[in-house]
C-alpha positions as CSV (number, residue, x, y, z in Angstrom):
1,M,-96.4,7.7,10.5
2,M,-93.2,5.9,10.7
3,K,-90.4,6.7,8.2
4,S,-89.0,4.1,6.0
5,R,-85.7,2.4,6.8
6,P,-83.7,4.1,4.1
7,D,-84.8,7.5,5.4
8,D,-83.6,6.5,8.9
9,E,-80.2,5.5,7.6
10,D,-79.8,8.8,5.7
11,Y,-80.8,10.7,8.8
12,W,-78.3,9.0,11.1
13,N,-75.5,8.9,8.6
14,N,-75.7,12.7,7.8
15,S,-74.4,15.5,9.9
16,K,-74.3,19.2,9.6
17,F,-70.8,19.2,11.1
18,K,-67.7,18.0,9.3
19,A,-64.1,17.1,10.4
20,F,-61.4,19.6,10.6
21,T,-58.8,19.3,7.9
22,F,-55.6,21.2,7.3
23,D,-56.1,20.9,3.5
24,D,-59.0,23.4,3.7
25,E,-57.6,26.9,3.7
26,D,-60.9,28.4,5.0
27,E,-60.9,26.2,8.1
28,V,-57.2,26.9,8.7
29,S,-57.9,30.6,8.6
30,R,-60.8,30.3,11.0
31,F,-58.6,28.2,13.4
32,K,-56.0,31.0,13.4
33,E,-58.6,33.6,14.1
34,S,-59.9,31.7,17.1
35,K,-56.4,31.2,18.3
36,R,-55.7,34.9,18.2
37,A,-59.0,35.5,20.1
38,V,-57.9,33.2,22.9
39,N,-54.5,34.8,23.0
40,S,-56.2,38.2,23.3
41,I,-58.2,37.0,26.3
42,G,-55.0,36.1,28.0
43,R,-53.6,39.6,27.4
44,L,-56.7,41.2,28.8
45,V,-56.8,39.1,32.0
46,E,-53.0,39.5,32.4
47,E,-53.6,43.0,33.7
48,E,-55.7,41.8,36.7
49,D,-54.2,41.0,40.0
50,D,-53.1,37.3,40.2
51,E,-53.5,37.3,44.0
52,D,-57.3,37.5,43.7
53,V,-57.6,34.1,42.0
54,E,-57.6,31.1,44.3
55,K,-56.5,27.7,42.8
56,V,-58.7,24.8,43.8
57,S,-58.6,21.1,43.0
58,W,-61.5,19.1,41.4
59,S,-62.8,18.2,44.9
60,G,-63.0,21.9,45.9
61,E,-60.0,22.0,48.2
62,P,-57.5,24.8,47.8
63,V,-54.4,23.6,45.9
64,G,-51.4,23.6,48.2
65,S,-53.3,23.0,51.5
66,I,-52.4,20.2,53.9
67,A,-55.6,18.3,53.2
68,W,-55.0,18.5,49.5
69,S,-51.3,17.2,49.9
70,V,-52.4,14.3,52.0
71,R,-55.1,13.3,49.6
72,E,-52.8,13.5,46.6
73,T,-50.2,11.3,48.3
74,E,-52.7,8.6,49.3
75,A,-54.2,8.6,45.8
76,S,-50.7,8.3,44.3
77,N,-49.8,5.3,46.5
78,Q,-53.0,3.5,45.7
79,R,-52.5,3.9,42.0
80,T,-49.0,2.6,42.3
81,E,-50.1,-0.5,44.2
82,R,-53.1,-1.1,41.9
83,E,-51.6,-0.5,38.5
84,P,-48.9,-2.7,36.9
85,A,-45.5,-1.2,36.2
86,P,-45.4,0.4,32.8
87,P,-42.7,-0.5,30.3
88,T,-39.3,1.0,30.7
89,G,-39.2,4.5,29.4
90,A,-43.0,4.9,29.5
91,A,-43.1,5.3,33.4
92,D,-40.7,8.1,33.3
93,T,-42.6,9.8,30.6
94,L,-46.0,9.4,32.3
95,S,-44.6,10.8,35.6
96,I,-43.1,13.7,33.8
97,S,-46.4,14.5,32.1
98,R,-48.4,14.2,35.3
99,S,-46.2,15.9,37.8
100,S,-44.3,18.5,35.9
101,S,-47.2,20.1,34.1
102,G,-47.1,23.8,34.8
103,Y,-50.7,24.6,33.9
104,S,-54.0,24.8,35.9
105,L,-57.5,25.5,34.9
106,S,-57.5,29.0,36.2
107,S,-54.2,29.8,34.5
108,L,-55.6,28.6,31.3
109,F,-58.3,31.2,31.3
110,K,-55.9,33.8,32.5
111,G,-53.3,33.0,29.9
112,R,-50.6,32.2,32.4
113,A,-48.6,29.2,33.4
114,K,-47.9,28.3,37.0
115,G,-44.5,30.0,36.9
116,G,-46.1,33.2,35.7
117,S,-45.1,32.9,32.1
118,S,-47.6,33.9,29.5
119,L,-49.7,31.1,28.0
120,S,-50.4,31.2,24.2
121,F,-51.2,28.8,21.5
122,P,-48.4,28.1,19.0
123,D,-48.6,29.6,15.6
124,S,-48.7,26.3,14.0
125,V,-49.3,22.7,15.1
126,D,-45.9,21.5,14.0
127,D,-44.1,24.0,16.3
128,S,-45.8,22.7,19.4
129,P,-43.3,22.2,22.2
130,F,-45.4,19.4,23.8
131,R,-44.7,15.9,22.6
132,L,-46.4,12.7,23.4
133,Y,-44.0,10.1,24.7
134,A,-45.3,6.6,23.9
135,P,-43.4,3.4,24.9
136,E,-41.3,2.1,22.0
137,I,-42.7,-1.1,20.6
138,R,-40.0,-3.7,20.0
139,K,-39.6,-4.8,16.4
140,P,-39.9,-8.4,15.5
141,K,-36.7,-10.4,15.7
142,S,-36.8,-11.1,12.0
143,E,-36.2,-7.4,11.3
144,Y,-33.0,-7.6,13.3
145,K,-31.5,-10.5,11.4
146,D,-28.8,-8.4,9.8
147,F,-27.7,-7.1,13.2
148,V,-27.7,-10.4,15.1
149,T,-24.2,-11.1,16.5
150,D,-24.6,-14.7,17.5
151,W,-23.3,-16.0,14.2
152,S,-21.0,-19.0,14.2
153,P,-17.4,-18.7,13.1
154,E,-18.2,-20.3,9.8
155,E,-21.1,-17.9,9.2
156,S,-19.0,-14.9,10.1
157,S,-16.2,-16.0,7.8
158,R,-18.7,-16.5,5.0
159,R,-20.1,-13.0,5.5
160,L,-16.6,-11.5,5.5
161,Q,-15.9,-13.3,2.3
162,Q,-19.0,-11.7,0.8
163,G,-17.8,-8.2,1.9
164,Q,-20.4,-7.8,4.6
165,V,-19.7,-6.0,7.9
166,V,-19.3,-8.5,10.7
167,P,-18.8,-7.5,14.4
168,L,-15.9,-9.7,15.5
169,E,-16.0,-8.4,19.1
170,K,-18.5,-11.1,20.1
171,F,-15.7,-13.7,19.8
172,R,-14.3,-13.0,23.3
173,S,-12.9,-16.3,24.5
174,L,-9.6,-17.7,23.2
175,R,-11.4,-20.8,21.9
176,D,-13.9,-18.7,19.9
177,K,-11.2,-16.6,18.4
178,L,-9.1,-19.6,17.4
179,A,-12.2,-21.2,15.9
180,L,-12.9,-18.0,13.9
181,L,-9.2,-18.0,12.7
182,D,-9.5,-21.7,11.6
183,S,-12.7,-21.1,9.8
184,A,-11.1,-18.1,8.0
185,I,-8.2,-20.2,7.0
186,S,-10.6,-22.8,5.5
187,T,-12.0,-20.2,3.2
188,H,-8.6,-19.8,1.5
189,D,-9.3,-16.1,1.2
190,G,-6.4,-13.9,2.1
191,N,-8.6,-10.9,2.8
192,V,-10.7,-12.8,5.3
193,I,-7.6,-14.3,7.0
194,T,-6.0,-10.8,7.3
195,A,-9.2,-9.3,8.7
196,V,-9.4,-11.9,11.4
197,L,-5.7,-11.6,12.2
198,I,-6.0,-7.8,12.6
199,H,-8.8,-8.5,15.1
200,L,-6.6,-11.0,17.0
201,K,-3.7,-8.6,17.0
202,R,-5.8,-6.0,18.8
203,T,-7.4,-8.4,21.3
204,L,-4.7,-11.0,22.2
205,S,-1.4,-10.6,23.9
206,R,1.6,-10.9,21.7
207,E,2.8,-14.1,23.4
208,V,-0.5,-15.9,22.9
209,L,-0.8,-14.7,19.4
210,F,2.7,-15.8,18.4
211,R,2.2,-19.1,20.1
212,E,-1.1,-19.8,18.2
213,L,0.2,-18.7,14.8
214,E,3.2,-21.0,14.8
215,P,1.2,-24.2,14.0
216,R,-0.9,-22.3,11.5
217,Q,1.6,-21.6,8.8
218,T,-0.9,-20.1,6.3
219,A,-2.1,-17.5,8.8
220,L,1.5,-16.9,9.8
221,R,2.6,-16.1,6.3
222,H,-0.4,-13.7,5.9
223,F,0.4,-12.0,9.2
224,I,4.1,-11.6,8.3
225,Q,3.1,-10.1,4.9
226,H,0.6,-7.8,6.6
227,L,3.2,-6.5,9.1
228,S,5.7,-6.0,6.3
229,E,3.3,-4.0,4.1
230,S,2.0,-1.9,7.1
231,G,5.5,-1.1,8.2
232,E,5.2,-2.5,11.7
233,Q,8.9,-3.5,11.8
234,K,9.1,-3.7,15.6
235,L,6.3,-6.2,15.9
236,L,7.6,-8.2,13.0
237,L,11.0,-8.5,14.5
238,Q,9.5,-9.7,17.8
239,L,7.4,-12.3,15.9
240,L,10.5,-13.6,14.0
241,G,12.5,-13.7,17.2
242,A,9.7,-15.6,19.0
243,L,9.5,-18.1,16.2
244,G,13.3,-18.7,16.3
245,R,13.8,-17.3,12.8
246,R,16.9,-15.3,13.7
247,E,18.3,-15.1,10.2
248,D,15.0,-13.7,8.9
249,A,15.0,-11.1,11.7
250,A,18.6,-10.2,10.9
251,L,17.8,-9.8,7.2
252,L,14.8,-7.7,8.0
253,Q,16.9,-5.4,10.2
254,Y,19.6,-5.2,7.5
255,K,17.0,-3.9,5.0
256,E,16.5,-0.8,7.1
257,H,19.7,0.6,5.6
258,K,17.7,1.5,2.5
259,S,15.9,4.2,4.4
260,I,19.1,5.9,5.6
261,A,20.1,8.7,3.2
262,D,23.3,9.9,4.7
263,E,26.2,7.7,3.6
264,N,28.2,8.0,6.8
265,K,25.2,7.0,8.9
266,R,24.5,4.1,6.5
267,R,28.1,2.9,6.8
268,D,27.8,2.9,10.6
269,F,24.5,1.1,10.4
270,L,26.0,-1.6,8.2
271,K,28.9,-1.9,10.6
272,S,26.5,-2.6,13.4
273,C,24.7,-5.3,11.3
274,L,28.0,-7.3,11.1
275,S,27.2,-8.7,14.6
276,L,23.8,-10.0,13.6
277,P,23.3,-13.8,13.3
278,F,23.5,-14.2,9.5
279,S,24.4,-17.4,7.7
280,P,28.1,-17.7,6.7
281,E,27.3,-16.8,3.1
282,D,25.2,-13.8,4.0
283,S,27.9,-12.6,6.4
284,V,30.4,-12.5,3.6
285,L,28.0,-10.5,1.4
286,L,27.3,-8.1,4.3
287,Q,31.0,-7.6,4.9
288,D,31.6,-6.9,1.1
289,H,28.7,-4.4,1.2
290,F,30.3,-2.6,4.2
291,T,33.7,-2.6,2.6
292,L,32.4,-1.3,-0.8
293,L,30.5,1.5,0.8
294,E,33.5,2.5,2.9
295,R,35.7,2.5,-0.2
296,Q,33.2,4.5,-2.2
297,I,33.1,7.2,0.5
298,L,36.8,7.4,0.5
299,L,37.1,7.3,-3.3
300,Q,34.6,10.1,-3.7
301,A,36.2,12.3,-1.1
302,T,39.6,11.9,-2.9
303,D,38.3,12.5,-6.4
304,R,36.4,15.6,-5.2
305,Q,39.7,17.1,-4.2
306,A,41.2,16.1,-7.5
307,E,38.3,17.7,-9.4
308,C,38.9,20.9,-7.5
309,G,42.5,20.8,-8.5
310,G,41.7,20.1,-12.1
311,R,43.3,16.7,-12.2
312,L,40.0,14.9,-12.9
313,P,36.8,16.0,-14.8
314,G,33.7,16.4,-12.7
315,G,31.5,13.3,-12.6
316,A,28.5,11.7,-10.9
317,S,28.6,10.4,-7.4
318,V,30.1,6.9,-6.9
319,V,28.5,6.3,-3.5
320,N,25.8,3.7,-3.2
321,V,26.2,2.3,-6.7
322,P,26.8,-1.4,-7.6
323,L,30.2,-3.0,-7.5
324,I,30.5,-3.3,-11.3
325,T,29.6,0.4,-11.7
326,T,32.4,1.2,-9.2
327,L,34.8,-0.9,-11.1
328,A,33.9,0.9,-14.4
329,Y,34.4,4.2,-12.6
330,C,37.9,3.2,-11.6
331,C,38.6,1.9,-15.1
332,F,37.7,5.3,-16.4
333,H,39.7,7.4,-14.0
334,H,42.2,5.2,-12.2
335,Y,43.1,2.5,-14.7
336,S,46.9,3.1,-14.7
337,E,47.3,3.0,-10.9
338,S,49.2,0.2,-9.2
339,Q,47.4,-2.7,-7.6
340,G,48.4,-1.5,-4.1
341,N,46.2,1.6,-4.4
342,F,42.7,1.3,-3.1
343,S,41.2,2.9,-6.2
344,S,43.0,0.6,-8.7
345,P,40.7,-1.7,-10.8
346,L,43.1,-4.6,-10.0
347,N,42.8,-3.9,-6.3
348,I,39.0,-3.9,-6.6
349,R,39.1,-7.2,-8.5
350,Q,41.2,-8.8,-5.9
351,T,39.3,-7.4,-2.9
352,F,35.9,-8.5,-4.0
353,K,37.0,-11.6,-5.9
354,L,35.6,-10.7,-9.2
355,S,35.8,-13.3,-12.0
356,E,38.0,-12.9,-15.0
357,K,35.0,-12.4,-17.3
358,Q,33.4,-9.7,-15.1
359,F,36.7,-7.8,-14.9
360,F,37.5,-8.2,-18.6
361,M,34.1,-7.1,-20.0
362,T,34.0,-4.0,-17.7
363,A,37.5,-2.9,-18.5
364,L,37.1,-3.6,-22.2
365,A,34.0,-1.4,-22.4
366,A,35.5,1.4,-20.3
367,R,38.8,1.6,-22.2
368,A,37.1,1.3,-25.6
369,Q,34.7,4.1,-24.6
370,M,37.8,6.2,-23.7
371,G,39.4,5.3,-27.0
372,A,42.5,3.8,-25.2
373,W,43.2,1.2,-27.9
374,P,46.7,0.3,-26.5
375,D,45.0,-0.6,-23.2
376,V,42.5,-2.7,-25.1
377,D,45.3,-4.6,-26.9
378,A,47.0,-5.2,-23.5
379,L,43.9,-6.9,-22.2
380,F,44.2,-9.6,-24.8
381,T,48.0,-10.1,-24.6
382,S,49.3,-13.0,-22.6
383,R,52.7,-14.7,-22.4
384,N,53.3,-18.4,-22.2
385,W,56.1,-20.0,-20.2
386,L,58.5,-19.8,-23.2
387,G,58.0,-16.0,-23.3
388,F,55.9,-15.9,-26.5
389,T,53.0,-13.6,-26.6
390,R,49.6,-14.3,-28.0
391,R,46.1,-12.9,-27.9
392,K,43.7,-14.6,-25.6
393,S,40.2,-13.6,-24.5
394,P,37.7,-15.1,-21.9
395,L,35.0,-14.0,-24.4
396,G,34.6,-15.1,-28.0
397,F,36.2,-12.7,-30.4
398,Q,32.9,-12.3,-32.1
399,R,31.5,-10.8,-28.9
400,V,34.7,-8.6,-28.6
401,V,34.1,-7.3,-32.1
402,D,30.6,-6.3,-31.3
403,I,31.7,-4.5,-28.1
404,L,34.4,-2.6,-30.0
405,H,32.0,-1.7,-32.8
406,K,29.5,-0.4,-30.2
407,H,32.1,2.0,-28.9
408,S,33.0,3.2,-32.4
409,A,36.3,1.4,-32.8
410,P,38.2,2.3,-36.0
411,T,38.3,-0.2,-38.9
412,Q,41.9,-1.1,-38.4
413,V,41.2,-2.1,-34.8
414,L,38.1,-4.1,-35.9
415,Q,39.8,-6.0,-38.6
416,D,42.6,-7.2,-36.3
417,Y,40.0,-8.8,-34.0
418,V,37.8,-10.1,-36.9
419,A,40.8,-12.0,-38.1
420,L,41.0,-13.7,-34.7
421,V,37.5,-15.3,-35.1
422,D,38.0,-19.1,-35.5
423,D,35.0,-20.0,-37.7
424,A,35.7,-18.9,-41.3
425,E,32.0,-18.3,-42.2
426,T,31.6,-16.1,-39.1
427,R,34.8,-14.3,-40.0
428,I,33.6,-13.5,-43.5
429,S,30.1,-12.5,-42.2
430,L,31.7,-10.1,-39.7
431,A,34.0,-8.7,-42.4
432,Q,31.0,-8.0,-44.6
433,K,29.1,-6.4,-41.8
434,H,31.9,-4.1,-40.6
435,K,33.6,-3.7,-44.1
436,C,36.9,-5.1,-43.0
437,H,38.3,-6.3,-46.3
438,D,41.9,-6.5,-45.2
439,I,41.4,-9.8,-43.4
440,R,42.4,-11.5,-46.6
441,H,46.1,-11.0,-45.9
442,Q,45.9,-14.7,-45.0
443,P,43.7,-16.0,-47.9
444,N,44.8,-19.6,-47.7
445,Q,43.4,-19.8,-44.1
446,T,40.1,-18.1,-45.0
447,Y,38.9,-19.3,-48.4
448,Q,40.9,-22.4,-49.0
449,D,39.3,-23.9,-45.9
450,L,35.9,-23.0,-47.2
451,R,36.6,-24.1,-50.8
452,D,33.5,-22.1,-51.9
453,R,34.3,-20.6,-55.2
454,Q,30.9,-19.0,-55.8
455,Q,30.9,-17.2,-52.5
456,L,34.4,-15.8,-53.3
457,I,33.2,-14.6,-56.7
458,R,30.2,-12.8,-55.0
459,Y,32.5,-11.3,-52.5
460,R,34.8,-10.1,-55.3
461,G,32.0,-7.8,-56.5
462,K,31.9,-6.0,-53.2
463,V,35.5,-4.8,-53.1
464,E,36.8,-1.8,-54.9
465,R,37.8,-2.3,-58.6
466,G,41.5,-2.4,-59.2
467,S,42.3,-2.6,-55.5
468,A,44.8,-5.0,-53.9
469,E,42.0,-7.0,-52.4
470,E,40.5,-7.6,-55.8
471,R,43.9,-8.8,-57.2
472,K,44.3,-11.2,-54.3
473,I,40.9,-12.7,-54.9
474,D,41.7,-13.1,-58.6
475,A,44.9,-15.0,-57.7
476,L,42.9,-17.3,-55.5
477,L,40.4,-18.0,-58.2
478,N,43.1,-18.8,-60.7
479,N,45.1,-21.1,-58.4
480,P,44.9,-24.6,-59.8
481,Q,46.0,-26.2,-56.5
482,I,42.8,-25.3,-54.7
483,R,40.0,-27.9,-55.0
484,W,36.8,-25.9,-55.0
485,K,33.6,-27.7,-53.9
486,N,31.5,-25.7,-56.3
């Protein structure tokens, strides 16, 4: 009797065998036991004489005989002519796997390799020293889109602007490099322009680079800034020289004096800069700088000797300080010296052509700080052609009062200069601020001009009771000849 169709399907779809799986611990343990059994066979056979075993090929011919070698050579040539060439990398792998195998069928059962080494199965499948070398399958081109280097200059500039890595080495010809530079300039992004310029600096000669940057002023400015920040002074000087900007090159070379710490070496360097092609105005300034540094070195050497002798108090270094600071130093320590002496303030004023206001403010502050009030008075004293003396100042006397008060001038000194203020209201305001009541020794010029009776009455309450100032104010208030406005 025939079985039904469902029974046939169950029969053919079932099997008493099942696939090996590494997840089953029992099967793994059985596999290890069989492996150990095979290895033990190799150790047993290893003791027998290897000379008794004859190695034969599949055709029955002894391996290594002449007939076997000829047959193997012909078969290899026929396969080479009949089979197509395998992909690159696969041919080498296949030849290695066919020819360099060190095992034969007899050595497998003896547990030996051809070279005599013992043959054993590895302890685990992952530790197997044998690998299968398959030809690498090329990925689709779409997967390589981020590594394609045939971008246009515009696309490369756009990717640089987005912060992506772009291989600029593909731009090899001069025309491609200039097109890349022009596209970077069109982005108006300084980082992109600088990145392209760094690439051009590495790949172009200096003459070609300088020539191509000259008509591209935007790129030129970025390149000059990059060289300045990176400290490539030599290349920057060559660039400015090639562009004909001799004054800029001279100014750049002059700035190197800031890095020279020793004052004598700095002085010598400034002296060498005097021959550089500066403009007439800059040449004068450079000459003044050299003269000032030379005088500062001499002044400090002289004063150090005086300090050792006790003739001058110890002070800070006067080298490499501004001109006004040097003048103030001389006003402190050498004010009374004659104009012919190199350390005299008047000599410094004449040598460096300082203005009257610059000299006056510096000398006034220095002598006021020293408390030399006769010297302060002498600064304001001038004589006319008739021999009369009067006080004159290139500054407003209000500013003079503020400077004197800042340096703690006594009240008697302050009130003398408060009385010289032209504006009456300002004069009274300064008197109230600095408590200089004695300015009313000329009351007709102060209050009669104001004709402000109420302000005079309020001011009367600020002076001391029964003092001479109060009696003077009362006399003014009772004077019938003054026409008060309130």
